[in-house]
N, C-alpha and C positions, 0 to 999 in steps of 0.2 A: 092190813098190810099185805102188797103185793108179792108175789111168790116168782122169783124168775131162777130158771134152772139154768146150772154153768158145768156145761160139759169139756170142754176144751179148755180150760182156762186153771192157774192154781188161784186161790185166794191168798190175796198178801195180809198183813193186818193191819186194820180198820184206820183210817186217817186219823193224824190228830185231833180232838175234840169230841170225840165218840166215846159215849161208855154206856153200858148196858142196850135196851133198845131204844133208847133216845138221843140223839144228838143235841148236846147243850151247846154248840155251835151255833147251828142254825134254826133250832128249837121245833124239829120234828123227829116225826119217829122213822125208824130206819128199815129200811125193805129188808123181806129175808132172801138169802140166795142159800141155794142147795150146793153143797161143797162135794169136789170128785170123790171122798172119801165117804160120802152117804151123810153126812151132818149139815148142819145147815150156820152160818152168821150173818147176821145184821149189818147193812152198811149204810148209812146216809147217800142217798143219792147226791146230792148237793157236793159233799164231801167227795164223791166217786171223780164228781164233774172234774172240782177243783184240782184234782190228783192227775186227772188225766192232760189236763191245759198244761199243768205244771210241766209233767212228761211231754208233751208236744212242742212246749216250747225249747224246753234244755234240747230237743230231738232237733229243733229247727237251728239252733244256736252250733250245735255241732256239726251240721250238714253246712252252713253256710262258712263255718271255718274253714273247712275241709275244701271247700270252694274257693275260698277263697287263696287259700294253701297252692292247690293246683294254679290258680291267673298268676300269682306270683310266681313260681317256680317256671312257669312257662312266659314270664319276661314280661307281666303285667305290671307296672310298679306303682305303690299307694296312688299317685297322685291322677292315675288315669282307670285306677278299679271300679269307680263308679260314672264313669262317660257310658252315654249310648247315643246312639243318634237322634233318638229322641229329646236330648238335653241341652243337643249342638246348639246354640242360639244365633237364630240366620236373624241379621239387621240389612241384607241387600238379596238382589237378584245374583250375584255370584256364587253366595253362599247356600242360596236355594238351589240352585243347579246342583253345587257340588254333592251335597246331601242326598238330591235326587239321582245322582250316578253312583253314591256310596251302598243308596236300599239298591240298584240294582246291581251293584257290585256283591251284594249280596245272596240276590237274588239267584245270579248266576253259578255263585259258592252251591248255594240251597240243592240247584234242580241241574245243574249243567257237569257231566263228571272230565272233560276236556276244558274247564275254563281254566283260562293260563295264569290268569294275576290283573297285578293293577300297577302304575305307578300314583306315586302323592307328591305332587312337585309344585314349589312357590316360595312365597319368604315367609320366613321364622314365626314362630308365634299366631299362625292362623289356622290352628287345628287339625294338623296331618294327625298327628300321636293321637289327640281325642279319637277321632272317625275310625281311625285305625283298630285302636282298642277297643273302640265299639264291637267293631266286626266280629274281634276276636272272641269276645266276652259274650256274644251272644251265639255264636259259633260253638261254645261250651255249653253254654244253659242249653241251647236248643238239641245241639247233636250229641254231647259228650264226645267231641270228636278232638286230636291230637292238633297244638299249634304249637308257633316258637316266634317270640319276638324279642327282637337281638339289634344291636347295631353292629354295624361293619368292623370299630374300633374291638367291639367284645368277640365278634366271630373270629378276627384274624389273630386275636390275644389269645385264642382257647385253640387254633390251629399251632401258631408258633410255640405254643409252651409244649406241644409234645416232638419238636421238631431236634430236643438232646436230653430229651429223657429216657431214660431208658425201663424204668417201668409204667406203669397206669396204660391209661388210652393211647392209640395209635392214632396217627393225623387221618388215614381210611375212616376210622369209626369215628372221629368227631368230626368230619365232615357226612358222613352216613348220618349223622345226627339231623344235620340242617336240609339232607335231603329226602330224608323218610318220615318229617313231620307233617301231619295234614296241611296245613297252610304256615309259611312262614314269612314274616315281615322283619324287613330289612330296614332298619332307620340309617339316615345320616350318612347315605350313599354321597360319598363326592367328599367327605373330610379326609376319608384316606391319604395313606402319601401316593396312591397313584401309581404304584410300582409296576412292573408287570410283574411279578409275581403274585402280588393281591388281585390285579386285573383278570390273574390266569385262575384263580382259585375261585372270584367272585361268577367268574363267567362258566367255571365248571358245577358248583352247584345250581345257577340258574338255569343252564344247560340240563341237567341231570334232572331236574325237576317239571321243568317242559317235556324232556322225551317222557316223564312216566305219569303226566298230568297231573301234577300237583300245583298248585296256583301259589302263587308268588309276590307280595307287595312290597314296592318296593318305596321309601320315603325319603324323600332330599328336600336339600334350598335352593338347590341348581334347577335352573331352566332346562326343558326339555334340550334346545336345541341350544346353540352356541349365538346370540345376536350379535356380537362385532368380532373381529380378529382376536386369539387368542385369549376369548372368554372360555372358561370354563363350565361347561352344560354337561349332563348323565350323558348325553354321545360318545362327548370326548370322553368321560370317565371308564363307561363300559363299554365304550365299544357300539359301532352302529349294530352288528349282527345279534348283541345281546339286546340292544331298548327293539329291534323287529320282532322279536319276541314276544311282547307288550303289546303290538300294536292289536290283537287279535282280542285282547281286553278290555281296560280302561284304562284312560289316562287322565288325571283329574287333577287341575291346576288350580292353587289359593295365591290369588290375586291380590285379597283385600290385604288393610294395614291389620298389624302383629295385634291380638288381643290383650298381650301381656302387660300389667297394670293398669288394664282395664277392668280386673274383677270376671273376664270372663275364659274361655275356654284358650287353652293355652295348646303351642307348638305345632 
């Protein structure tokens, strides 16, 4: 029997299936280990390996559960928790170009300290949320840095809830959450009422992040600019000054038809 010295670990009871110097489960002799107390103990190598694999599996499940908790708390919905840039379905050249731009966005996020952000705009159901979630998930997995994904509605609601509240977080504290995270993604831009108050709050958050070199990604079903008099656009909703902040980054347009109902990526 081989002899293995153990100097920095405490021997746990032998795994189930072992008796005496012979493992009945695997039909092999046990290895002899020296313990910290000066004695010896016989353990089946195969039983030890199985126990190690079980422990590693448990730790892996715990780590993944913790990861999923962080993603959910940061705004990644169950629908997009498994979204990656690689599993975005490409069927035409416009989609291929959009994915190329998204890869470029991630590289700039990774290597540039002063990257402004990006705008994903275009038709509903074309994969804007899929690719935005893919960026954030990769950012968390590779960089372990903070991010938030929210909608204009949720953002404004969280701020309005402080207006008549005597206790709890203040408006400035809530706004600070949006201005201080590593990456901020704001969905459904243009769905809001478009009031002056909302425009001022949105502009304030975006401008603060711009000044502190914290990237922002805007998602909208609206076109970047109006194509006809009276037509809503991102520029008419946010103002030229805000849109101008993103001209240093990437503007990705999603021009193809909706994926919804076709078993492909959504939003």
